[in-house]
N, C-alpha and C positions, 0 to 999 in steps of 0.2 A: 440813511445808511447807518447801521449799528455796528459797534465794535464787537468783535468776538474775542474771547480769551483763547490763548493757545491751548491746544489739547494736552492733557496730562497723560503720560504713559505709565501704566501700571507695570510693576516688575513681578515676574514669577520667581519665587524663591523656594529653595529646597533645604531642608534641615536634615543633617546626617549625624550618626553616632560615631564613636571612635573606630568601629570596624567598617566605617563608610556605608553602613546600611541606611537606607532612606527612611526617615521617621515621619516627615510631613512635607506636603507641597502646599504653598499658599500663593496668593496674589494680593498686592497692595501698592498703593501709590508711594508709601513710605515704609519699606520693609523693616527698617530699624525700629520705628515706632510700633509697627504691627507685632514684631517679635516680643516686645515688652508685654503684650497682652497674653502671650503664651506661657509666661512664667509660672502660672498656676496649674498648668497641665501636667498630668502624671509622667509623661514622656520627656518633659523639658530638661530635667537633670542629665539626661543622656546626650543632649545635643552638644556636639563639639565643633561643628562646622556648618556654615550657611553659604549656599551658592545662589547667585542671582542671574537672571537673564533679562 
């Protein structure tokens, strides 16, 4: 019998601007870390809010 690792759930996250317009939808196991990779995107300075599911 082999041990199995618990499954990891990916989060779906949405990034919004100040007018609450949706800028981006992504999926990641660690949304906080993943968002750091977006900092070089041209739309990133507009992001004011992140929502996760």
